[in-house]
MIKOL-742032 format. One record per residue (C-alpha): x, y, z; residue in three letters. Coordinates in steps of 0.05 Angstrom, whole numbers, always signed. Layout:
<nodes>
<node <X,Y,Z>,ALA>
...
</nodes>
This chain:
<nodes>
<node <-3,+5,+7>,MET>
<node <+30,+67,-17>,GLU>
<node <+36,+122,+35>,LYS>
<node <+21,+197,+42>,VAL>
<node <+47,+244,+70>,SER>
<node <+14,+319,+90>,GLU>
<node <+59,+352,+43>,ALA>
<node <+29,+304,-18>,GLU>
<node <-44,+323,+5>,ILE>
<node <-28,+392,+9>,LYS>
<node <+2,+387,-67>,LYS>
<node <-62,+353,-80>,LEU>
<node <-119,+398,-51>,CYS>
<node <-70,+460,-88>,GLN>
<node <-83,+407,-154>,THR>
<node <-161,+415,-145>,ILE>
<node <-161,+480,-121>,LYS>
<node <-119,+500,-190>,ASN>
<node <-161,+458,-228>,LYS>
<node <-237,+472,-203>,LEU>
<node <-234,+537,-154>,PRO>
<node <-304,+552,-154>,LYS>
<node <-347,+478,-129>,GLU>
<node <-366,+478,-57>,LYS>
<node <-340,+445,+9>,PHE>
<node <-371,+377,+0>,ASP>
<node <-345,+368,-77>,PHE>
<node <-282,+380,-50>,TYR>
<node <-287,+333,+3>,ARG>
<node <-304,+281,-48>,SER>
<node <-259,+290,-85>,ALA>
<node <-204,+287,-41>,VAL>
<node <-234,+234,-15>,SER>
<node <-230,+197,-81>,ILE>
<node <-159,+214,-96>,GLU>
<node <-144,+187,-33>,LEU>
<node <-167,+122,-38>,ILE>
<node <-139,+122,-118>,ARG>
<node <-64,+125,-87>,ARG>
<node <-80,+87,-19>,MET>
<node <-112,+32,-48>,ILE>
<node <-117,+27,-115>,ARG>
<node <-134,+83,-181>,ASN>
<node <-177,+17,-208>,GLU>
<node <-211,-2,-161>,TRP>
<node <-238,+65,-137>,ALA>
<node <-257,+76,-216>,ASN>
<node <-297,+9,-207>,GLN>
<node <-326,+20,-147>,THR>
<node <-337,+99,-136>,LEU>
<node <-371,+122,-202>,PHE>
<node <-441,+103,-212>,MET>
<node <-431,+117,-288>,GLN>
<node <-378,+54,-290>,HIS>
<node <-443,+1,-301>,SER>
<node <-380,-47,-331>,ARG>
<node <-348,-67,-268>,HIS>
<node <-317,-129,-240>,PRO>
<node <-362,-179,-195>,GLN>
<node <-305,-169,-148>,GLN>
<node <-319,-95,-143>,THR>
<node <-403,-104,-129>,GLU>
<node <-405,-122,-63>,GLU>
<node <-368,-54,-40>,ALA>
<node <-413,-17,-93>,ARG>
<node <-464,-40,-54>,VAL>
<node <-451,-28,+14>,PHE>
<node <-426,+43,-11>,LEU>
<node <-490,+61,-44>,LEU>
<node <-446,+79,-106>,THR>
<node <-513,+67,-142>,LYS>
<node <-548,+129,-110>,LYS>
<node <-487,+172,-104>,MET>
<node <-528,+206,-53>,GLY>
<node <-505,+238,+20>,PHE>
<node <-488,+166,+59>,VAL>
<node <-442,+142,-7>,HIS>
<node <-410,+214,+3>,GLN>
<node <-396,+209,+77>,ASN>
<node <-381,+132,+71>,ARG>
<node <-325,+140,+15>,VAL>
<node <-292,+192,+65>,THR>
<node <-303,+159,+125>,ASP>
<node <-257,+97,+81>,LEU>
<node <-200,+149,+51>,ALA>
<node <-190,+177,+134>,GLU>
<node <-190,+113,+165>,MET>
<node <-137,+89,+113>,VAL>
<node <-94,+144,+122>,TYR>
<node <-94,+159,+192>,ASN>
<node <-73,+88,+200>,MET>
<node <-31,+70,+141>,GLN>
<node <+36,+56,+186>,HIS>
<node <-11,+3,+241>,VAL>
<node <+21,-55,+224>,GLU>
<node <-24,-114,+181>,GLY>
<node <-66,-50,+144>,ILE>
<node <-39,-82,+82>,ASP>
<node <-62,-137,+91>,SER>
<node <-133,-101,+108>,VAL>
<node <-127,-67,+43>,VAL>
<node <-110,-128,-2>,LYS>
<node <-167,-145,+23>,HIS>
<node <-201,-97,-1>,ILE>
<node <-183,-98,-63>,LYS>
<node <-202,-175,-66>,ARG>
<node <-279,-146,-64>,GLY>
<node <-294,-156,+23>,ASN>
<node <-305,-80,+31>,LEU>
<node <-358,-95,+88>,THR>
<node <-330,-124,+139>,SER>
<node <-259,-93,+130>,ARG>
<node <-299,-38,+128>,PHE>
<node <-319,-53,+197>,ALA>
<node <-253,-79,+219>,GLU>
<node <-215,-13,+205>,LEU>
<node <-278,+29,+247>,GLY>
<node <-249,-27,+309>,GLY>
<node <-179,-5,+292>,GLY>
<node <-200,+66,+287>,ALA>
<node <-225,+74,+347>,HIS>
<node <-167,+43,+380>,PHE>
<node <-130,+96,+344>,PHE>
<node <-161,+154,+364>,ARG>
<node <-152,+135,+438>,ARG>
<node <-79,+125,+429>,ASN>
<node <-91,+51,+449>,LEU>
<node <-21,+5,+411>,PRO>
<node <-43,-46,+366>,PHE>
<node <-42,-82,+302>,GLU>
<node <-82,-113,+250>,PHE>
<node <-78,-188,+248>,VAL>
<node <-54,-212,+187>,ILE>
<node <-47,-298,+196>,ALA>
<node <-84,-338,+153>,ASP>
<node <-141,-351,+201>,LYS>
<node <-154,-417,+166>,ASP>
<node <-87,-443,+175>,LYS>
<node <-67,-414,+247>,ASP>
<node <-126,-423,+285>,LYS>
<node <-89,-393,+341>,ASP>
<node <-98,-314,+309>,LYS>
<node <-181,-324,+290>,ASN>
<node <-192,-260,+318>,PHE>
<node <-185,-183,+277>,ASP>
<node <-147,-138,+325>,ILE>
<node <-85,-139,+366>,LEU>
<node <-90,-91,+431>,LEU>
<node <-18,-91,+452>,LYS>
<node <-32,-77,+524>,THR>
<node <-12,-93,+583>,THR>
<node <-35,-166,+580>,PRO>
<node <-53,-158,+509>,GLU>
<node <-125,-160,+493>,ILE>
<node <-151,-186,+436>,ARG>
<node <-216,-151,+393>,CYS>
<node <-255,-197,+352>,GLU>
<node <-291,-149,+301>,VAL>
<node <-370,-171,+274>,LYS>
<node <-415,-134,+222>,ASN>
<node <-498,-139,+216>,LYS>
<node <-517,-115,+150>,SER>
<node <-559,-56,+149>,GLU>
<node <-621,-94,+130>,THR>
<node <-623,-138,+188>,THR>
<node <-687,-136,+238>,PRO>
<node <-662,-141,+309>,TYR>
<node <-677,-188,+361>,SER>
<node <-636,-222,+418>,GLU>
<node <-614,-273,+375>,GLU>
<node <-584,-224,+323>,SER>
<node <-540,-183,+377>,ILE>
<node <-531,-248,+425>,VAL>
<node <-501,-299,+367>,LYS>
<node <-451,-248,+335>,PRO>
<node <-424,-246,+401>,CYS>
<node <-423,-312,+419>,GLU>
<node <-383,-337,+346>,LYS>
<node <-341,-274,+373>,ALA>
<node <-315,-305,+434>,ALA>
<node <-307,-381,+410>,GLU>
<node <-250,-344,+367>,GLN>
<node <-219,-307,+424>,ILE>
<node <-227,-361,+466>,ARG>
<node <-228,-370,+540>,LYS>
<node <-158,-372,+561>,GLU>
<node <-146,-307,+534>,ASN>
<node <-171,-235,+542>,LEU>
<node <-220,-196,+505>,GLY>
<node <-262,-143,+468>,ILE>
<node <-318,-154,+421>,ILE>
<node <-329,-92,+368>,PHE>
<node <-403,-97,+335>,LEU>
<node <-425,-52,+282>,ARG>
<node <-505,-52,+283>,VAL>
<node <-553,-20,+235>,PRO>
<node <-571,+55,+269>,GLN>
<node <-639,+30,+268>,HIS>
<node <-632,-2,+322>,TRP>
<node <-601,+52,+370>,ILE>
<node <-668,+78,+358>,LEU>
<node <-708,+20,+368>,LYS>
<node <-705,-22,+419>,PRO>
<node <-647,+33,+436>,GLY>
<node <-582,+17,+473>,LEU>
<node <-612,+0,+546>,ALA>
<node <-656,-53,+508>,GLU>
<node <-595,-89,+475>,MET>
<node <-550,-85,+531>,SER>
<node <-594,-130,+571>,ILE>
<node <-573,-188,+534>,PRO>
<node <-510,-175,+515>,VAL>
<node <-494,-167,+595>,GLN>
<node <-525,-230,+598>,LEU>
<node <-471,-256,+541>,PHE>
<node <-414,-225,+584>,LEU>
<node <-440,-261,+648>,SER>
<node <-415,-331,+620>,SER>
<node <-362,-298,+588>,ASN>
<node <-308,-271,+646>,LYS>
<node <-256,-262,+593>,ASN>
<node <-298,-211,+550>,ILE>
<node <-274,-149,+581>,LEU>
<node <-344,-114,+543>,GLY>
<node <-379,-97,+485>,VAL>
<node <-363,-40,+441>,ILE>
<node <-420,-26,+403>,ILE>
<node <-415,+18,+328>,SER>
<node <-464,+59,+296>,TRP>
<node <-467,+108,+232>,GLU>
<node <-507,+166,+261>,GLU>
<node <-527,+226,+224>,GLN>
<node <-517,+304,+247>,ASP>
<node <-567,+345,+224>,ASN>
<node <-528,+396,+257>,GLU>
<node <-465,+400,+226>,ASN>
<node <-484,+389,+150>,ARG>
<node <-523,+320,+152>,GLY>
<node <-446,+291,+170>,LYS>
<node <-452,+220,+186>,PHE>
<node <-399,+195,+244>,SER>
<node <-377,+139,+270>,GLN>
<node <-410,+133,+344>,MET>
<node <-394,+82,+400>,TYR>
<node <-414,+64,+460>,PHE>
<node <-377,+6,+518>,LEU>
<node <-418,-48,+547>,ILE>
<node <-376,-70,+598>,LYS>
<node <-381,-140,+629>,ASN>
<node <-388,-121,+712>,ASN>
<node <-358,-175,+729>,ILE>
<node <-281,-182,+705>,ILE>
<node <-228,-179,+761>,ALA>
<node <-215,-113,+785>,LYS>
<node <-153,-106,+755>,GLU>
<node <-165,-104,+688>,VAL>
<node <-210,-43,+708>,GLU>
<node <-154,+8,+687>,PRO>
<node <-138,-30,+613>,ILE>
<node <-227,-14,+607>,ILE>
<node <-226,+62,+619>,GLN>
<node <-182,+61,+562>,LYS>
<node <-232,+48,+513>,PHE>
<node <-271,+111,+539>,ASN>
<node <-202,+153,+535>,ARG>
<node <-225,+226,+505>,PRO>
<node <-210,+212,+425>,LEU>
<node <-138,+240,+397>,VAL>
<node <-99,+223,+346>,ASN>
<node <-141,+236,+282>,TRP>
<node <-134,+277,+225>,ILE>
<node <-202,+296,+186>,GLU>
<node <-188,+314,+121>,LEU>
<node <-240,+377,+127>,ASP>
<node <-188,+394,+162>,VAL>
<node <-139,+395,+108>,TYR>
<node <-188,+428,+47>,ILE>
<node <-202,+479,+102>,LYS>
<node <-125,+494,+107>,LYS>
<node <-105,+477,+33>,TYR>
<node <-169,+495,-12>,ILE>
<node <-210,+545,+24>,LEU>
<node <-162,+592,+60>,ALA>
</nodes>
């Protein structure tokens, strides 16, 4: 995966500004995001995946086009493209990111997008980690997605529920049970679960927490479940934000509590592309 510096983004922004000096903010945001994806993932992948008019595309990009809502080219599409660009850019030096990008190019964006979201949660809180790059079919001891390099180490398994999945206790507990199997009883673990926004609206986090706590009570090695979802911020130009909620295991040992607290650290270490657009295009 090609690495990109701020100096290169500055040059990119200035090129876009010189060619198209009178466009609106959202246009520049999309343009910079797409050009970053061209550089850091692949130019051909970007052309085949991010544009509605690219009707002739290989089957391996179809899953990504569906997830990004490319055929609609609406606001959700724009925000997911920007989120993808920001996550790959910010975490470009994290160990294992090359493997994540490789799987994206092979046609597996939806689950890797959730995995990047899990990494972003830890990255923003200045927690050291790596994306696990082992062949999970061959190395059963590494059948999880992220390794937190804390003391002690924590294994994180990422699960993703599609936006069309209706809520039920089973639909939230089953992925947690599968994740716990992959983490294994002898290891400390955390589960990162990306869910549809309609679950947050109804039944809501309070009701969702009940079956999760029941699951955690029989899995003492699992420190908690981080619930993640997209939420539209109508006061911020309708931008979609990645939201997080930690359901903590209430029966874990007290000596592990300091690690749990790290998951709720203030956000740090994140560069939004909006900052570069304001600095290098709109200034």
